[in-house]
C-alpha positions as CSV (number, residue, x, y, z in Angstrom):
1,X,-9.7,-19.8,57.2
2,X,-8.7,-16.8,59.4
3,X,-6.6,-19.0,61.7
4,X,-4.9,-20.5,58.6
5,X,-4.0,-17.0,57.3
6,X,-2.6,-16.0,60.7
7,X,-0.5,-19.2,60.8
8,X,1.0,-18.6,57.4
9,X,1.8,-15.0,58.2
10,X,3.5,-16.1,61.5
11,X,5.5,-18.8,59.6
12,X,6.6,-16.3,57.0
13,X,7.9,-13.8,59.7
14,X,9.7,-16.6,61.5
15,X,11.4,-18.0,58.3
16,X,12.2,-14.6,56.7
17,X,12.8,-12.1,59.5
18,X,14.9,-9.9,57.3
19,X,12.0,-9.4,54.9
20,X,9.6,-8.4,57.7
21,X,10.8,-4.8,57.6
22,X,12.6,-2.4,55.3
23,X,16.4,-2.1,55.8
24,X,17.4,0.9,57.9
25,X,20.3,3.2,57.5
26,X,23.2,1.7,59.6
27,X,24.8,3.6,62.4
28,X,27.1,0.6,63.2
29,X,29.2,0.7,60.1
30,X,30.7,4.1,59.6
31,X,32.3,5.2,56.4
32,X,35.1,7.8,56.4
33,X,33.6,9.3,53.2
34,X,30.4,9.0,51.4
35,X,31.2,10.5,48.0
36,X,34.4,10.2,45.9
37,X,34.9,12.4,42.9
38,X,37.2,10.9,40.2
39,X,37.2,14.3,38.5
40,X,37.9,14.1,34.7
41,X,38.9,10.6,33.5
42,X,39.8,9.5,30.0
43,X,37.7,6.8,28.5
44,X,40.7,5.4,26.8
45,X,42.5,4.8,30.1
46,X,39.9,2.2,31.1
47,X,38.6,1.2,34.6
48,X,39.0,3.5,37.6
49,X,38.7,2.4,41.2
50,X,38.4,3.8,44.8
51,X,38.4,2.2,48.2
52,X,35.9,3.4,50.8
53,X,37.1,2.7,54.3
54,X,34.7,1.9,57.1
55,X,34.7,0.9,60.8
56,X,32.5,-1.3,62.9
57,X,31.6,1.1,65.8
58,X,29.2,-1.3,67.4
59,X,29.8,-3.8,70.2
60,X,28.8,-6.8,68.1
61,X,30.2,-8.7,65.2
62,X,28.8,-7.5,61.8
63,X,28.9,-8.8,58.3
64,X,28.5,-7.2,54.9
65,X,25.9,-9.3,53.1
66,X,26.2,-7.6,49.7
67,X,26.8,-4.5,47.6
68,X,24.5,-3.4,44.8
69,X,24.2,-0.6,42.2
70,X,21.7,0.2,39.5
71,X,24.3,0.1,36.8
72,X,26.4,-2.7,35.3
73,X,29.2,-0.2,34.8
74,X,30.0,-0.5,38.5
75,X,31.8,-3.5,40.1
76,X,32.6,-4.2,43.8
77,X,34.9,-5.9,46.2
78,X,34.2,-6.1,49.9
79,X,35.2,-8.2,53.0
80,X,33.4,-11.5,53.2
81,X,34.6,-12.4,56.7
82,X,32.7,-11.1,59.9
83,X,33.8,-7.8,61.3
84,X,34.6,-7.7,65.1
85,X,33.9,-4.5,67.1
86,X,36.2,-1.7,66.1
87,X,37.4,-3.6,63.1
88,X,38.0,-1.7,59.8
89,X,37.5,-2.7,56.2
90,X,37.3,-1.4,52.7
91,X,34.7,-1.5,49.9
92,X,36.4,-1.2,46.5
93,X,34.2,0.4,43.8
94,X,35.3,0.2,40.2
95,X,33.7,2.2,37.4
96,X,33.9,1.3,33.7
97,X,33.8,4.5,31.6
98,X,33.6,2.7,28.2
99,X,31.0,4.3,25.9
100,X,29.7,6.5,28.8
101,X,30.8,10.1,27.9
102,X,30.1,13.0,30.1
103,X,29.2,13.4,33.8
104,X,28.2,10.3,35.9
105,X,27.1,9.9,39.5
106,X,26.5,6.3,40.7
107,X,25.0,5.3,44.0
108,X,26.3,2.1,45.7
109,X,24.3,0.4,48.5
110,X,26.2,-1.6,51.1
111,X,23.9,-4.1,52.9
112,X,24.9,-5.4,56.4
113,X,23.5,-7.1,59.5
114,X,21.6,-9.8,57.6
115,X,20.3,-7.2,55.1
116,X,18.6,-5.3,58.0
117,X,20.9,-2.2,57.5
118,X,22.4,-0.3,54.7
119,X,24.9,2.4,53.8
120,X,25.0,4.6,50.7
121,X,28.1,5.7,49.0
122,X,28.7,7.4,45.6
123,X,31.3,7.7,42.9
124,X,31.1,10.5,40.4
125,X,33.2,12.2,37.7
126,X,33.3,13.2,34.1
127,X,34.4,10.9,31.2
128,X,36.4,12.4,28.4
129,X,35.4,10.3,25.4
130,X,37.9,8.8,22.9
131,X,37.4,8.3,19.2
132,X,36.3,4.7,18.5
133,X,37.1,2.8,15.3
134,X,34.4,3.3,12.8
135,X,34.2,-0.5,12.3
136,X,32.7,-1.0,15.8
137,X,29.3,0.3,14.5
138,X,29.8,-0.1,10.8
139,X,31.6,-3.4,10.2
140,X,31.6,-3.4,6.4
141,X,34.0,-1.3,4.4
142,X,33.0,-0.5,0.8
143,X,35.8,1.6,-0.2
144,X,36.5,5.4,-0.7
145,X,35.7,5.9,3.0
146,X,32.2,4.4,3.0
147,X,31.3,2.0,5.7
148,X,27.9,0.4,6.3
149,X,26.2,-1.9,8.8
150,X,25.1,-4.4,6.2
151,X,27.0,-6.5,3.6
152,X,23.8,-8.5,2.9
153,X,20.3,-7.2,3.7
154,X,18.3,-10.4,4.1
155,X,14.6,-9.5,4.0
156,X,13.6,-13.1,4.5
157,X,10.3,-14.4,3.3
158,X,7.7,-11.9,2.3
159,X,4.4,-13.0,0.8
160,X,3.4,-11.7,-2.6
161,X,2.2,-8.1,-2.2
162,X,3.8,-7.9,1.2
163,X,6.2,-5.2,2.3
164,X,9.1,-5.1,4.7
165,X,11.5,-2.2,5.7
166,X,15.0,-2.4,7.0
167,X,17.4,0.4,7.9
168,X,20.8,0.8,6.1
169,X,23.2,2.8,8.2
170,X,26.3,4.4,6.7
171,X,29.2,6.7,7.6
172,X,31.6,8.9,5.6
173,X,34.9,8.0,7.3
174,X,36.9,10.7,5.5
175,X,37.8,14.4,6.1
176,X,35.9,15.4,2.9
177,X,32.3,15.6,1.9
178,X,31.0,12.9,-0.6
179,X,28.2,12.7,-3.0
180,X,26.5,9.3,-2.3
181,X,23.9,7.4,-4.2
182,X,22.9,3.8,-4.8
183,X,22.2,2.1,-8.1
184,X,20.1,-1.1,-8.4
185,X,21.4,-3.6,-10.9
186,X,18.9,-5.7,-12.9
187,X,16.0,-3.2,-12.7
188,X,14.4,-4.6,-9.5
189,X,11.7,-2.0,-8.9
190,X,10.5,-3.9,-5.8
191,X,13.3,-2.2,-3.8
192,X,12.4,1.3,-2.7
193,X,14.7,3.9,-1.1
194,X,15.7,7.5,-1.4
195,X,19.5,7.8,-1.9
196,X,21.4,10.3,0.2
197,X,23.0,13.1,-1.7
198,X,25.6,15.0,0.2
199,X,27.2,13.2,3.2
200,X,29.5,15.5,5.1
201,X,32.9,14.5,6.5
202,X,32.6,12.0,9.4
203,X,28.8,12.2,9.0
204,X,26.6,9.2,9.8
205,X,23.2,8.5,8.2
206,X,20.3,6.1,7.9
207,X,18.5,5.1,4.7
208,X,15.3,3.1,5.0
209,X,15.1,0.4,2.4
210,X,11.7,-1.0,1.6
211,X,11.0,-4.3,-0.2
212,X,7.5,-4.5,-1.9
213,X,7.5,-8.1,-3.0
214,X,5.9,-8.7,-6.4
215,X,7.5,-12.1,-7.2
216,X,8.7,-10.7,-10.6
217,X,12.4,-10.3,-9.8
218,X,15.3,-12.6,-8.8
219,X,15.8,-13.5,-5.2
220,X,19.2,-11.8,-5.1
221,X,19.8,-8.2,-6.2
222,X,23.1,-6.2,-6.2
223,X,23.0,-2.6,-5.3
224,X,26.2,-0.6,-6.0
225,X,27.2,2.5,-4.0
226,X,28.3,5.4,-6.2
227,X,30.6,8.0,-4.7
228,X,31.3,11.3,-6.5
229,X,30.0,9.7,-9.7
230,X,32.2,6.6,-9.5
231,X,30.6,3.2,-8.8
232,X,32.4,1.1,-6.1
233,X,33.5,-2.4,-6.8
234,X,31.8,-4.0,-3.8
235,X,28.0,-4.3,-4.0
236,X,25.4,-4.4,-1.2
237,X,23.5,-7.7,-1.7
238,X,19.7,-7.6,-1.1
239,X,17.8,-10.9,-0.8
240,X,14.1,-11.7,-0.5
241,X,12.1,-15.0,-0.8
242,X,8.5,-16.0,-1.4
243,X,7.3,-18.3,1.4
244,X,5.9,-20.7,-1.2
245,X,9.3,-21.3,-2.8
């Protein structure tokens, strides 16, 4: 058994030499700079890029095997062909600032020499956020500046006596405060919630809606938003079904 284990270990080291040891910091690929600061960038302007120049200062041919980062917001371009001694090249790093306001610092690891060596470079900066359309997070417009994340709240099947809770998210997309409440049509007392009262201008909120299924009410219930004492035309539809139906 001991001989078998030694044989397997030897075979693993022969077949996967690059995995036999941890990659080491490269002194053969030399980057002219390690860190690039984009400074302040506007989210609305989109992607920003920078090219990191390097040189093969060794006396042998080297290759870049890959470039990695811990964030999907970073993309790369790098030379795929082998690099002769004293050859130069560039690693292009592109950062996507979408929905990433504020300061960022992203490390990029460049692997070379059959993954035996690595270099570390960074891009950093500060993203100035832009105002996104309210419909990106609240796709349903109800009128009078009210937008919500549901048009139909489908609670699915709940057994008699069962309870399920969902979150209704809303936003006041106006420059004025609004008094907001919800009115249940048809007297369905299985639906439990606490209406918001005052919603400030541009304010977002969350209202938990609980369905305590009794089996005594219709499967479809309409709930009307009321803003400043006036019911809106468009209802929120709430559905629930008994699994035995």
